[in-house]
C-alpha positions in Angstrom: -36.4 -118.4 75.0 -35.5 -122.1 75.6 -36.0 -124.6 72.8 -38.2 -126.8 75.0 -40.7 -124.0 75.8 -44.1 -124.5 74.3 -45.2 -121.5 72.3 -47.9 -120.6 69.7 -46.8 -118.4 66.9 -49.5 -115.9 65.8 -48.9 -114.3 62.4 -51.0 -111.3 61.5 -52.1 -109.9 58.2 -50.7 -106.9 56.3 -50.7 -107.6 52.6 -47.2 -107.9 51.1 -45.7 -106.8 54.4 -46.5 -110.3 55.7 -43.6 -111.7 53.8 -41.6 -110.6 56.9 -43.1 -113.7 58.5 -40.8 -115.8 56.5 -37.8 -114.2 58.1 -39.4 -114.7 61.5 -39.8 -118.4 61.0 -36.3 -118.6 59.6 -34.7 -117.0 62.7 -36.8 -119.2 65.1 -36.1 -122.5 63.4 -32.4 -121.8 63.0 -32.2 -121.6 66.8 -34.3 -124.8 67.3 -37.4 -122.8 68.3 -40.3 -124.6 66.6 -43.8 -123.4 67.5 -46.4 -125.9 68.8 -48.7 -124.5 66.2 -49.3 -121.5 64.0 -52.4 -119.3 64.1 -52.6 -117.1 61.0 -54.7 -114.3 59.5 -54.5 -113.3 55.8 -50.9 -113.4 54.6 -49.9 -114.8 58.0 -52.1 -117.8 57.2 -50.5 -118.1 53.7 -46.9 -118.1 55.0 -47.9 -120.4 57.9 -49.6 -122.8 55.6 -46.7 -123.0 53.2 -44.2 -123.8 56.0 -46.6 -126.2 57.7 -47.0 -128.0 54.4 -43.3 -128.7 54.2 -41.9 -125.8 52.2 -38.3 -125.0 53.3 -37.3 -121.5 54.3 -35.0 -121.4 51.3 -37.9 -122.1 49.0 -40.1 -119.6 50.7 -37.5 -116.8 50.5 -36.8 -117.5 46.8 -40.5 -117.4 46.0 -41.1 -114.3 48.0 -38.4 -112.1 46.6 -39.3 -113.1 43.0 -43.0 -112.4 43.3 -44.5 -110.1 40.7 -47.7 -108.1 41.0 -49.5 -110.3 38.4 -48.7 -113.3 40.6 -51.2 -112.0 43.2 -53.3 -109.2 41.8 -55.1 -109.0 38.4 -57.9 -106.5 38.0 -61.2 -108.1 37.3 -61.9 -106.0 34.2 -64.7 -108.2 32.9 -66.7 -108.3 36.2 -66.2 -104.6 36.7 -67.3 -103.8 33.1 -70.4 -105.9 33.1 -71.4 -106.2 36.7 -70.2 -102.8 37.8 -71.1 -102.2 41.5 -72.2 -105.9 41.7 -68.8 -107.1 40.8 -67.6 -109.5 43.6 -64.2 -107.8 44.0 -61.6 -105.5 42.5 -59.2 -108.4 41.7 -59.7 -111.8 40.1 -59.3 -114.9 42.3 -57.2 -117.0 39.8 -53.7 -115.6 40.4 -53.9 -115.9 44.2 -55.5 -119.3 43.9 -52.6 -120.5 41.8 -50.0 -119.1 44.2 -51.6 -120.7 47.2 -52.0 -124.1 45.5 -48.4 -124.0 44.3 -47.2 -123.4 47.9 -49.5 -125.7 49.8 -50.8 -128.4 47.4 -53.9 -130.6 47.8 -53.9 -131.3 51.5 -56.3 -130.9 54.4 -55.4 -129.6 57.8 -55.0 -133.1 59.1 -52.3 -133.8 56.5 -50.1 -130.9 57.3 -46.6 -131.5 58.8 -47.2 -128.8 61.5 -50.5 -127.8 63.2 -52.1 -124.8 61.6 -55.2 -122.7 62.4 -56.5 -120.2 59.8 -58.7 -117.2 60.8 -61.7 -116.4 58.6 -65.1 -114.7 58.9 -68.5 -115.8 57.5 -69.4 -112.7 55.4 -73.2 -113.3 55.9 -73.4 -114.1 59.6 -70.2 -112.3 60.8 -69.1 -115.5 62.6 -65.4 -115.9 63.1 -64.4 -119.4 62.0 -61.0 -121.0 62.7 -60.2 -123.8 60.2 -57.9 -126.4 61.6 -59.5 -126.7 64.9 -61.0 -130.1 65.7 -64.1 -130.6 63.6 -62.9 -128.0 61.2 -59.8 -129.7 59.9 -61.1 -131.9 57.0 -61.3 -129.1 54.5 -58.7 -128.1 51.9 -56.1 -125.8 53.4 -56.0 -123.9 50.1 -59.7 -122.9 50.5 -59.3 -121.7 54.1 -56.1 -119.7 53.2 -57.7 -118.0 50.2 -60.7 -117.1 52.4 -58.4 -115.7 55.0 -56.6 -113.5 52.4 -59.9 -112.3 50.8 -60.0 -108.8 52.0 -63.5 -107.6 51.3 -63.8 -105.6 48.1 -60.3 -106.7 47.0 -60.8 -110.4 46.5 -64.0 -112.4 46.3 -65.3 -114.5 49.2 -64.5 -118.2 49.2 -67.2 -120.9 49.5 -66.5 -123.6 52.1 -69.1 -126.1 53.1 -71.9 -124.0 51.5 -70.9 -120.7 53.4 -68.9 -117.8 52.1 -65.8 -116.6 54.0 -63.5 -113.6 53.9 -60.4 -112.3 55.6 -60.3 -113.0 59.3 -58.7 -109.7 59.9 -62.1 -108.2 59.4 -62.7 -109.2 63.0 -59.3 -109.9 64.4 -56.0 -109.3 62.5 -53.8 -110.8 65.2 -55.9 -113.7 66.7 -54.1 -114.1 70.0 -57.4 -115.0 71.7 -57.6 -118.3 69.7 -54.0 -119.1 70.6 -54.9 -118.7 74.3 -57.5 -121.5 74.2 -55.2 -123.9 72.4 -52.8 -124.1 75.4 -49.3 -122.8 75.4 -46.7 -121.4 77.9 -46.2 -118.3 75.6 -47.8 -116.6 72.6 -45.3 -115.0 70.2 -47.4 -112.6 68.2 -46.0 -111.0 65.0 -47.8 -107.8 63.9 -46.9 -106.4 60.5 -49.8 -104.0 60.3 -49.3 -100.3 60.0 -49.7 -99.8 63.7 -49.8 -96.1 64.6 -47.5 -94.9 61.9 -48.3 -91.6 60.3 -49.0 -91.3 56.6 -48.9 -88.5 54.1 -51.3 -87.9 51.2 -53.3 -91.1 51.4 -56.2 -89.1 50.1 -54.3 -88.6 46.8 -53.7 -92.4 46.2 -57.2 -93.5 45.2 -60.1 -95.3 46.9 -58.2 -98.5 47.3 -55.4 -96.8 49.3 -58.0 -94.9 51.4 -59.9 -98.1 52.2 -56.8 -100.0 53.0 -55.6 -97.2 55.4 -59.0 -97.1 57.1 -58.9 -100.8 57.6 -55.4 -100.6 59.1 -56.7 -98.0 61.6 -59.7 -100.1 62.6 -57.6 -103.2 63.0 -55.1 -101.4 65.2 -57.9 -100.0 67.4 -59.4 -103.4 67.9 -56.1 -105.0 68.7 -55.4 -102.3 71.4 -58.8 -103.0 73.0 -58.2 -106.8 73.1 -54.7 -106.5 74.6 -55.3 -103.8 77.1 -56.4 -106.1 79.9 -54.6 -109.3 78.7 -53.8 -111.8 81.4 -52.2 -115.2 80.7 -50.5 -116.8 78.9 -48.1 -114.0 78.4 -47.7 -112.5 74.9 -44.4 -111.5 73.4 -45.4 -108.9 70.9 -43.1 -108.3 67.9 -43.5 -105.6 65.3 -41.0 -105.7 62.5 -40.3 -102.3 61.2 -42.3 -102.5 57.9 -44.9 -99.9 58.5 -43.4 -97.6 56.0 -44.1 -100.1 53.2 -47.5 -100.2 51.4 -49.5 -103.5 51.8 -49.6 -103.6 48.0 -46.0 -102.7 47.2 -43.7 -105.2 45.4 -40.6 -102.9 45.5 -39.3 -104.1 48.9 -39.8 -107.8 49.0 -36.3 -108.8 50.1 -36.3 -106.0 52.6 -39.5 -107.4 54.1 -38.1 -110.9 54.6 -34.8 -109.6 56.0 -36.6 -107.2 58.4 -38.6 -110.1 59.8 -35.4 -112.0 60.4 -33.6 -109.0 61.9 -36.5 -108.2 64.3 -36.7 -111.8 65.6 -32.9 -112.1 66.1 -32.9 -108.8 68.0 -35.7 -110.0 70.2 -34.0 -113.4 71.0 -30.8 -111.6 71.9 -32.5 -110.0 74.9 -33.8 -113.0 76.9 -34.2 -110.8 80.0 -37.1 -109.1 78.2 -39.1 -112.3 77.7 -41.8 -113.3 80.2 -41.4 -116.2 82.5 -44.1 -118.9 82.4 -47.2 -117.6 84.2 -46.3 -114.0 83.9 -49.4 -111.9 82.9 -49.6 -109.3 80.2 -47.8 -108.2 77.0 -44.1 -108.0 76.6 -41.4 -106.7 76.3 -41.8 -103.9 78.9 -40.0 -100.6 78.8 -39.6 -97.8 81.4 -40.7 -94.5 79.8 -41.2 -91.0 80.9 -44.3 -89.2 79.6 -44.2 -85.4 79.0 -46.6 -82.7 77.8 -45.2 -79.6 76.0 -47.3 -76.9 77.6 -46.8 -74.4 74.7 -48.4 -76.9 72.3 -51.3 -78.0 74.6 -54.6 -76.4 73.8 -56.6 -78.0 76.6 -58.9 -80.0 74.3 -59.1 -82.9 76.7 -58.5 -85.6 74.1 -55.8 -87.2 76.4 -58.4 -87.4 79.2 -60.6 -89.5 77.0 -58.0 -91.7 75.3 -55.5 -92.4 78.2 -56.2 -94.6 81.2 -58.4 -92.9 83.7 -56.6 -90.4 86.0 -53.4 -90.3 84.0 -54.0 -86.7 82.8 -55.7 -83.8 84.5 -56.2 -80.2 83.4 -54.6 -77.6 85.6 -55.9 -74.1 86.4 -54.8 -72.8 83.0 -56.6 -75.5 81.2 -53.4 -77.3 80.2 -52.9 -81.1 80.4 -50.6 -82.4 83.2 -49.3 -86.0 83.5 -50.1 -87.4 87.0 -47.8 -90.4 86.6 -44.9 -89.3 84.3 -42.7 -92.4 84.9 -44.3 -95.7 83.8 -43.7 -99.2 82.5 -45.1 -99.8 79.1 -45.8 -102.8 77.0 -45.7 -102.4 73.2 -49.5 -101.6 73.0 -49.4 -98.9 75.6 -49.3 -95.2 74.8 -51.8 -95.2 72.0 -53.3 -91.9 73.4 -50.2 -90.0 72.1 -51.3 -90.1 68.5 -54.7 -88.8 69.4 -53.3 -85.5 70.6 -54.3 -83.0 67.8 -51.3 -80.7 68.5 -48.7 -83.5 69.1 -48.0 -82.1 72.6 -47.5 -85.5 74.3 -44.3 -87.5 74.0 -42.8 -90.5 75.7 -39.1 -91.3 76.0 -37.2 -94.2 77.5 -36.0 -93.4 81.0 -32.2 -93.0 81.2 -31.9 -96.1 83.4 -34.0 -98.2 80.9 -32.0 -97.0 78.0 -28.6 -97.8 79.7 -29.8 -101.3 80.8 -30.8 -102.1 77.2 -27.5 -100.8 75.8 -25.5 -102.9 78.2 -27.5 -106.0 77.6 -27.2 -105.5 73.8 
């Protein structure tokens, strides 16, 4: 990607995994790639706000790797003891408030050094509100960022202009649609959610873990629906490998930042995979070969429901058959694989695609 190319950086939510966004911004800015603006949800809004307010990458890295749980999460024991089910949230607002204020200060969106848009949702009306857009840029950045981080049930809603707002990820964890209307040659979208990664024993980790996992699944499904028929501007979708880390883990903070940096550097080292201006769809693209293991297939038909129409049929023995084995996939294609109850479907890079990437790397 050339330094003069206009692009909007979209930073998604994902709890502590969002610290990978610091590494993303570091890798971009080291190469002279400065986004026209940042659009952020949840922790993506927090990192984007801190950088837009003038915090250096060195400062952000230092703060990130030294975070402690009590700097973000403190159980609201009093509210839960006296209000019980009417407690506004599991955690108190004060630690996160202090962290955001320390990073951003007392500024409005109009006073930021870099343009920023923060994704929130009105908890009463369900309206999605993007602070930082024209007419919505005179409020305190700290209020909008806290609201965007306020995952329902975990942190209390934030009042802004007489309405109460929560995490924008409730509706859209990776708000590329908003980036589209702001005008850019390219959208660079960084997703640190769990994607389609498998988990073990979530049911043993308590109600908070179960709720968080259910939220991840819902967010991923919504994202796939939004991107399935995406046109222009093109999206370069980046997914740092952080899905194995819990959104509430403080044991991998340095790893998170470094992985964001590594993933971005790796993406920039393959310029042939980036879309040209005006190219439609989601990138990078990969040639893959889809296969069905007949001995595993039970003929349930889940692939016929989940895959694009006509991609699978059932043969005379009631087994699934791929009608188009060789395909070109974007990062959001192939979600039907995880819906096969016997794990009979697989996709592998074609030999030609694998060799091309090896030679270019």
